[in-house]
N, C-alpha and C positions, 0 to 999 in steps of 0.2 A: 652761502655768502655769494654776493654778486662779484663780478670781476673788479668793479670799483672798490669794493670793500677789501678784497684780497690784495689789490694793488696798494692800497693805503696801509694795510696790515703789514705787508712785507717791504714796503718802501720801494717798489719797482713799478714801472709803467704797465698800463694795460696792454700796450703793444708788445712788451716783453713777454707777458703771460701768454698772449695769443701766439707769439713766435715759438715759445717753448712747446706749446701744444702742436703747432703746425709742423715743426721739424721732428716731432716725436721725442722730445726730451722728457716730456711728461705724457702720461696716457690721456686719451680724450676725456675732457672734463664732463661731469654729469650735466645734463641740460634739462630745463623745464619742458613741459609739453609744447610750449611756444618756441623752443629752440634757444632760449637764453641760458648762458652758462650759470650753473648753480653749484658752486664749489662745495663739496662735502668734505668731511674729515679726511678721508683717504686721498682726495684730490690735493688737499692742503699739505699732506705729508709728502706727496711727490713734488710739489712746488718747493717746499722747504729743503728737500734733498737736492733738487736741482740747484737751488741758490747756494747751498752749502758747498756742493761740488764745484760750482763755477767760482765761488770766492776762493777756493783752494787751488784754482788754476786748472781744474780738470777740463780737458778739451770737450767741446760740444759733441764731437763724434763718439767719444767714449761714453758719454751719458746716453746718447742715442742707442749705442750698442748694448749698454746695460739694460735699458728699458726693453729692447727687443728680446734679449735673453730672458728677462723676467717674465715677459708675456708668453714665452714658449713653455714655461712651467719648470717644475722642480728638476727635471732632467738636465737643466742648464746650470744647476748650482755649482758644479765644478768650474765651469767656464766663467761664471760670475765671480767666484772666489778668485780665480786667476786674474781676471780683469782688475778687480779691486786691489789685489795684492801688488800687481804691477804699478798701479797708481800710487800706492803707499810707498813703494820704493822710489818713485820719481819725487814724491813730496819729501821723503827723508833726505834725498840728495840735495834738493832745493833748500831744506832747512839747514843742512850742513854748510852749504855755501853762504847762506844768510848769516849764520852764526860766525863764520870766519870774517865776513864783512863787518859785522857788529863788533867783533873783537878788535879789528884794526881801527875802526872808528873810535872805540873806547880808548885805545892806546893814544891815538892822535889827540883826542879831547884832553886826556890826562896831561899830555906834554904841553898843550896850549894853556891849560890851567896852571901848570907849573911855571910856564914862561910868564904868565901874568904876575906871579908872585916874585920871580927872580929877575925878570927883565931879559932873560936869555932863553932862546928856543934851542933845545938840544935833542937830537934824535939818536936813539940807540938801535942801530941796524939789526943787531942780534934779536932784540925784542920784537922788532917789526916782523921778522921771519917767524918767530914763535906765535905772534898774534895772528898771522895769516893762517897758520896751521891749527889754530885753536888751542894752543898749549897754555 
């Protein structure tokens, strides 16, 4: 696939693809004899992984480190596992915080919906504390 096709397929700019390759978030892309990028299945898997990790908030530096470890071979499997496990912990904490925020918003929405019916907005402070904790 050409860079244009890959760009359209993933919905990202060609500049982003070049950037990912330049900073070593993805390995060097296969090229034609004329030097034009010719994305193969393996290249596309790396682009997809980079996009997935970025959309999850993984820092670019972590992705670069992961690729570096990958390219050093199987002896880096323990280090790669640790790196990914650490990122999973970060995401789990973010998920916990997001769920607490969603619980609080759900509580507020329910109170406003109730107020629309009754004409009176009433806050239950004990419930607010529980909602924040995710109970």
